[in-house]
C-alpha positions in Angstrom: 93.1 41.4 60.3 94.3 40.6 56.8 97.9 41.5 56.0 99.2 42.1 52.5 102.5 43.0 51.0 103.3 45.6 48.2 104.8 45.7 45.6 105.4 42.3 43.9 106.0 43.9 40.4 108.4 46.8 41.0 112.2 46.6 40.5 112.0 43.0 39.3 113.1 41.6 36.0 112.2 38.0 35.8 109.2 35.7 36.4 111.3 33.9 38.9 111.7 37.0 41.0 108.0 38.0 40.8 106.7 34.5 41.6 109.4 33.7 44.1 108.5 36.8 46.1 104.8 36.0 46.1 105.5 32.4 47.1 107.6 33.6 50.0 104.8 36.0 51.1 102.3 33.1 50.8 104.4 30.8 52.9 104.9 33.5 55.5 101.2 34.0 56.1 100.5 37.1 54.0 96.9 37.2 52.8 97.6 39.1 49.6 100.3 40.6 47.3 99.8 43.9 45.5 101.2 45.8 42.6 101.9 49.4 41.6 101.1 50.7 38.2 102.7 53.3 35.9 102.9 52.6 32.1 105.6 55.2 31.8 107.6 57.4 34.2 108.4 60.7 32.5 111.9 62.1 32.8 110.4 65.4 34.0 106.8 66.2 35.0 104.9 69.1 36.3 102.1 67.1 37.8 102.2 66.9 41.6 102.2 63.5 43.2 99.5 64.0 45.9 100.8 61.6 48.5 104.2 63.0 49.2 105.3 66.5 50.2 107.9 66.5 47.5 105.2 66.2 44.8 107.3 63.4 43.2 106.8 59.6 43.2 109.6 57.5 44.5 110.6 55.8 41.3 113.1 56.7 38.6 112.2 56.5 34.9 114.4 53.4 34.7 112.6 51.5 37.5 111.0 48.3 36.1 107.2 48.4 36.5 106.1 45.0 35.3 102.5 45.3 34.1 100.3 44.5 37.1 98.0 42.0 35.5 100.8 40.2 33.8 102.8 40.0 37.0 99.7 38.8 38.9 98.9 36.1 36.3 102.4 34.7 36.8 101.8 34.9 40.6 98.4 33.1 40.2 100.1 30.2 38.3 102.8 29.8 41.0 100.7 30.1 44.2 97.6 28.5 45.7 95.7 30.8 48.0 97.3 34.2 48.2 95.0 37.0 46.9 96.1 39.2 44.0 95.7 43.0 44.4 96.3 45.9 42.1 97.2 48.9 44.2 96.1 50.7 42.1 95.6 50.4 38.3 94.8 53.7 36.6 91.4 53.0 35.1 90.8 56.5 33.6 93.7 56.1 31.1 92.9 52.5 30.2 90.7 50.9 27.6 87.8 49.7 29.9 86.7 46.8 27.7 90.2 45.4 27.5 90.8 45.9 31.2 87.4 44.2 32.0 88.4 41.2 29.9 91.8 41.0 31.5 90.4 41.2 35.0 87.7 38.6 34.4 90.2 36.3 32.8 92.6 36.6 35.8 89.9 36.1 38.3 88.7 33.0 36.4 92.2 31.5 36.0 93.1 32.2 39.7 90.0 30.7 41.1 88.5 34.0 42.3 91.5 35.6 43.9 91.6 39.1 42.2 91.2 42.3 44.2 90.9 45.0 41.5 92.2 48.2 42.9 91.5 51.2 40.6 92.2 54.9 40.7 91.6 58.0 38.6 95.3 59.0 38.1 97.2 62.1 38.8 100.1 62.1 36.2 98.9 64.2 33.2 102.1 63.5 31.3 101.2 59.8 31.4 97.7 60.4 30.1 99.3 62.4 27.3 101.5 59.5 26.4 98.5 57.2 26.4 96.6 59.5 24.2 93.8 60.0 26.7 92.4 63.3 27.9 93.3 64.2 31.5 90.2 66.3 31.9 87.1 64.6 33.2 89.0 61.6 34.3 86.8 61.3 37.4 83.6 61.2 35.3 85.3 58.7 32.9 86.3 56.5 35.9 82.8 56.4 37.2 81.3 55.5 33.8 84.0 52.9 33.1 83.3 51.1 36.4 79.5 50.9 35.7 80.2 49.7 32.1 82.8 47.1 33.2 80.3 45.6 35.6 78.0 45.0 32.7 80.8 43.1 30.9 81.3 41.0 34.0 77.6 40.1 34.3 77.7 37.7 31.4 74.6 39.3 30.0 74.2 41.3 26.7 76.1 44.6 27.1 74.3 47.8 26.3 76.1 51.0 27.5 75.9 54.4 25.8 77.6 57.4 27.4 79.9 60.4 26.8 82.8 58.0 26.8 81.6 54.6 25.6 79.4 53.1 22.9 78.9 49.4 23.6 76.0 47.4 22.2 75.0 43.8 21.5 77.8 41.7 22.8 78.8 39.4 25.6 82.2 38.7 27.1 83.3 35.4 28.6 84.8 34.2 30.9 83.0 36.1 33.6 84.8 36.5 37.0 84.5 33.7 39.6 83.7 36.3 42.2 80.3 38.0 42.0 80.7 40.9 42.4 84.3 41.1 41.4 85.8 43.4 44.2 86.5 46.9 42.9 88.7 48.6 45.5 88.9 52.4 44.8 92.1 54.1 45.8 92.7 57.7 46.8 91.8 60.3 49.4 91.2 63.4 47.3 88.3 65.0 45.4 85.0 63.1 45.2 86.6 59.9 46.6 83.9 59.3 49.2 81.0 59.7 46.8 82.8 57.5 44.3 83.4 54.7 46.8 79.8 54.8 48.1 78.4 54.5 44.6 80.9 52.2 42.9 83.2 50.6 45.3 83.4 47.3 47.2 86.4 48.6 49.0 88.6 51.6 49.7 92.4 51.6 49.3 93.5 54.3 51.7 97.0 55.8 50.7 97.9 57.1 54.1 99.6 55.3 56.9 98.7 57.4 60.0 96.0 55.6 61.9 94.6 58.8 63.5 94.4 60.6 60.2 92.7 57.6 58.6 90.2 57.5 61.4 89.2 61.1 60.5 88.5 60.1 56.9 86.0 57.4 57.8 83.2 59.8 58.9 82.8 61.4 55.5 82.7 58.0 53.9 79.8 57.0 56.2 78.1 60.3 55.2 78.5 59.5 51.5 77.1 56.0 52.0 74.1 57.5 53.8 73.5 59.9 50.9 73.1 56.9 48.5 71.4 54.6 50.9 74.3 52.2 51.3 75.5 50.4 54.4 79.2 51.4 55.0 79.8 48.0 56.5 79.7 46.6 52.9 82.9 48.5 52.1 86.2 46.8 53.0 88.9 49.2 54.2 92.5 48.5 53.1 95.2 50.7 54.6 98.9 51.1 54.0 101.0 50.3 57.1 104.7 50.7 57.6 104.9 47.6 59.8 106.0 49.6 62.8 104.4 49.1 66.2 103.8 45.4 65.9 100.5 43.9 67.1 99.6 47.0 69.0 99.5 49.0 65.8 97.5 46.3 64.1 94.9 46.5 66.9 94.7 50.3 66.6 93.9 50.0 62.9 91.4 47.3 63.7 89.7 49.5 66.3 89.0 52.2 63.6 87.4 49.7 61.3 90.2 48.7 58.9 90.0 45.2 57.4 93.4 44.9 55.7 96.8 46.3 56.1 99.3 46.4 53.2 102.9 46.6 54.2 105.5 48.0 51.7 108.3 45.6 51.1 110.9 48.3 51.6 109.6 49.0 55.1 110.6 45.5 56.2 114.3 45.6 57.2 116.7 43.1 55.6 116.6 40.7 52.7 113.0 39.6 51.8 114.1 35.9 52.3 114.5 36.5 56.0 112.3 39.7 56.5 109.0 38.2 55.3 109.1 35.0 57.3 110.2 36.9 60.4 107.3 39.4 60.0 105.0 36.4 59.5 106.1 34.9 62.8 106.3 38.1 64.8 103.1 39.8 63.6 100.9 37.9 61.2 100.7 34.7 63.2 99.5 36.7 66.2 96.8 38.9 64.5 95.5 37.1 61.4 
């Protein structure tokens, strides 16, 4: 089982903090570090955060959200093997050509360590601030992924759609990984069809192993509908770190490939909590 840690970019203010946390995770045996993304946090918002009963995300407007790809570039320069995950970037509100360029560059500079987690977004007020329509964000997401893969191919890009008009160019460097792993986050709406058609992996936002087990059947059905082997899709789940190795085995039994542990779920200062978790859990299951 692969074990990751999240977030490496939230509540930090210096490169030393970001890189130091990632280096500590790497030396403790973590396979990957992950980021959260919000470009802005509105003072007030009517949009409902779908993964908490309160309808609110757990971050104040003043919380530092270091840009994920900038944070992971710093991490790449200061580490050797740990993988670099975005959990998840909001593709539907981004410029897809710019994001494709950034992702390919980071994968190239890191020697092929990027795990590009992407989602459609839920915060209308953030889309408004970005000047991007909130409507049709799912269709925009699907189109953007298909178009970005053309950018990463190294071939001449031709892509015409409702959202994009690209023609007659190439973009280099291309990613080291082929394909660059696109890990789609979420558990609502057309998520299963979206993963089956466009994803190399699924970033599952829940933490309850029994609930997650129930979500895997519709994913298999969606894969069957498009003629895809579900074994091709890497399952990444959030895990609170509770239950030790028995909990890891339970996730393993339902088909999960990676568990990502929130830093705040590990009691104590990271300087002691990460190595302790590495010794007590990771060394026994990785």
